[in-house]
C-alpha positions as CSV (number, residue, x, y, z in Angstrom):
1,M,-10.9,19.1,-15.8
2,K,-7.7,18.5,-14.0
3,A,-7.0,16.1,-11.1
4,Y,-3.5,17.5,-10.6
5,I,-2.0,20.9,-10.1
6,E,0.8,22.1,-12.4
7,K,4.2,22.8,-10.6
8,E,4.1,26.5,-11.4
9,K,0.6,26.9,-10.1
10,Y,1.5,25.0,-6.9
11,E,4.4,27.3,-6.4
12,E,2.1,30.3,-6.9
13,I,-0.3,28.9,-4.4
14,K,2.4,28.5,-1.8
15,R,3.6,32.1,-2.4
16,L,0.0,33.4,-2.1
17,V,-0.5,31.4,1.1
18,Y,2.6,32.9,2.6
19,C,1.7,36.4,1.6
20,A,-1.9,36.1,2.9
21,T,-0.9,34.6,6.3
22,S,1.9,37.0,6.8
23,A,-0.2,40.1,6.1
24,Y,-0.8,42.4,9.0
25,S,-4.5,42.6,8.6
26,K,-7.2,40.7,6.7
27,R,-7.6,43.8,4.5
28,D,-3.9,43.5,3.5
29,A,-4.4,39.8,2.8
30,E,-7.4,40.3,0.6
31,P,-5.7,40.5,-2.8
32,Y,-3.9,37.2,-2.1
33,I,-7.0,35.5,-0.9
34,K,-8.9,36.7,-3.9
35,R,-6.3,35.2,-6.2
36,L,-6.4,31.9,-4.2
37,D,-10.2,31.9,-4.5
38,F,-9.9,32.4,-8.3
39,I,-7.5,29.5,-8.6
40,S,-9.7,27.3,-6.6
41,N,-13.0,28.2,-8.3
42,C,-11.8,28.7,-11.9
43,G,-8.8,26.4,-12.1
44,G,-10.8,23.4,-13.4
45,Y,-9.6,21.1,-10.6
46,V,-11.6,18.1,-9.7
47,G,-11.7,15.4,-7.0
48,S,-9.4,15.5,-4.0
49,A,-7.2,18.2,-5.4
50,N,-10.2,20.5,-5.6
51,N,-11.5,19.6,-2.2
52,I,-8.1,20.1,-0.5
53,L,-7.6,23.4,-2.4
54,G,-11.0,24.6,-1.1
55,E,-10.0,23.6,2.5
56,L,-6.7,25.4,2.0
57,V,-8.4,28.7,0.9
58,S,-10.8,28.5,3.8
59,S,-8.0,28.0,6.3
60,V,-6.0,30.8,4.8
61,K,-9.0,33.2,5.1
62,T,-9.2,32.3,8.8
63,A,-5.4,32.5,9.4
64,A,-4.9,35.8,7.6
65,G,-4.1,39.0,9.5
66,S,-3.7,39.4,13.2
67,I,-5.9,36.9,14.9
68,T,-6.0,35.1,18.2
69,D,-4.8,31.5,18.1
70,K,-2.7,32.2,15.0
71,K,-0.5,29.1,15.6
72,H,-3.5,26.8,15.6
73,W,-4.7,28.1,12.3
74,M,-1.2,28.2,10.7
75,D,-0.9,24.5,11.6
76,Y,-4.1,23.8,9.8
77,V,-2.9,25.8,6.8
78,A,0.4,23.9,6.8
79,C,-1.5,20.6,6.9
80,N,-3.7,21.5,4.0
81,L,-0.7,22.7,2.0
82,Y,1.1,19.4,2.7
83,K,-1.9,17.4,1.5
84,L,-2.1,19.5,-1.6
85,E,1.5,18.8,-2.4
86,D,0.5,15.2,-3.3
87,Y,-1.6,16.6,-6.1
88,A,1.1,18.9,-7.5
89,E,2.8,17.5,-10.6
90,H,6.6,17.3,-10.0
91,A,6.3,19.8,-7.0
92,E,9.7,18.7,-5.7
93,G,11.5,20.2,-8.7
């Protein structure tokens, strides 16, 4: 079990979040969300890292595609991604 996220995995998560939230529709975002779900459910993360990753996936699912109040949900996504950064090993490079 892992309490921290590897740098490469964190970078992949950021890319997936961007792709999913930039998608035109929820259907277009589905492959990115499925990969985020897989990382969250099967990555072996525990504690706060796992909780924050779960919140991030949930917020990305809501913010994906063309939705009303997109800015509100994007702020929530950004906040969760910021919190997750604390659990990324050497995320700053």
